[in-house]
C-alpha positions in Angstrom: 74.4 -2.2 -6.5 76.9 0.2 -8.2 76.3 3.6 -9.6 74.8 4.0 -13.0 76.7 5.6 -15.8 75.7 9.2 -16.3 72.8 9.7 -18.7 69.0 9.6 -19.1 67.1 6.5 -18.2 63.5 5.6 -18.8 62.0 3.8 -15.8 59.0 1.6 -16.3 57.7 -1.7 -17.7 58.3 -3.0 -21.2 54.6 -3.1 -21.9 51.8 -0.7 -22.5 48.5 -0.6 -20.5 45.1 0.2 -21.9 43.1 2.9 -20.1 40.8 0.2 -18.7 43.8 -1.9 -17.5 45.3 1.2 -15.9 42.0 1.8 -14.1 42.0 -1.8 -12.9 45.5 -1.4 -11.4 44.5 1.8 -9.7 41.3 0.3 -8.4 43.1 -2.8 -7.0 45.8 -0.6 -5.4 43.2 1.6 -3.6 40.6 -1.0 -3.0 38.1 1.4 -4.5 35.6 0.9 -7.4 35.7 3.7 -9.8 32.7 5.1 -11.7 33.7 5.4 -15.3 31.8 8.0 -17.4 32.2 7.4 -21.1 31.4 10.4 -23.2 31.3 10.6 -27.0 33.8 12.6 -28.9 31.0 14.9 -30.1 30.4 16.2 -26.6 34.0 16.6 -25.4 37.0 16.8 -27.7 39.3 14.4 -25.8 42.4 15.7 -27.4 41.7 19.2 -25.9 41.5 17.6 -22.5 44.1 14.9 -22.8 46.5 15.7 -25.7 48.3 12.3 -25.8 45.1 10.3 -26.0 45.7 9.1 -29.5 49.3 8.0 -28.9 50.5 4.6 -27.6 53.6 5.4 -25.6 55.9 2.7 -24.3 59.2 3.9 -22.8 62.3 2.2 -24.0 63.9 0.7 -20.9 66.7 -1.1 -22.8 69.5 1.2 -21.5 68.4 0.7 -17.9 68.0 -3.1 -18.3 71.5 -3.3 -19.7 72.8 -2.1 -16.3 71.7 -5.4 -14.8 70.1 -3.8 -11.8 67.8 -5.8 -9.5 64.2 -6.1 -10.9 62.0 -3.1 -10.2 58.4 -3.4 -9.0 55.6 -3.9 -11.4 53.1 -1.2 -12.1 50.6 -2.9 -9.7 53.2 -3.2 -6.9 54.3 0.4 -7.4 50.8 1.7 -7.3 50.1 -0.2 -4.1 53.2 1.2 -2.5 52.3 4.7 -3.7 48.7 4.4 -2.4 50.0 3.2 1.0 52.4 6.2 1.1 49.7 8.7 0.2 47.3 7.1 2.7 49.8 7.5 5.5 50.6 11.1 4.5 47.0 12.1 3.9 45.4 11.7 0.5 45.2 14.9 -1.6 41.9 16.6 -1.8 39.8 16.2 -4.9 40.5 19.5 -6.6 38.9 19.3 -10.1 40.0 21.6 -12.9 37.7 24.3 -14.2 36.6 22.1 -17.0 35.9 19.2 -14.6 33.8 21.5 -12.4 31.8 22.5 -15.4 31.2 18.9 -16.5 30.1 18.0 -12.9 27.6 20.8 -12.9 26.4 20.4 -16.5 27.1 16.8 -17.7 26.9 16.1 -21.4 23.4 15.0 -22.4 24.4 11.7 -23.9 26.8 10.5 -21.3 26.7 6.8 -20.3 27.6 5.9 -16.7 29.3 2.5 -16.3 30.0 1.0 -12.9 33.2 -1.1 -13.0 33.6 -3.8 -10.5 37.1 -4.8 -9.5 
């Protein structure tokens, strides 16, 4: 493989993943089953917590593909490799944000807990 011409390149897949699809990929990579807590907009303003929630972002990888490099790993493969690396290094501790600590101590009244099976 030769050197890439100077410039900025987006690295990724040419498709978008829904939130649930992304969770499925992470669950499969880690062999864990997440607990998904769905909360209505009236209890927690999602945009204040995750500002890009209402946007569908797909990186344009055309410039990188034009360089005819060998195929890069899929999101699933990349997540599995990343999980293995973190597992060997020691997984980071669960360090929730101040807002997450508050939610854990005082969950919204109308929350619905959904168990997702992988």
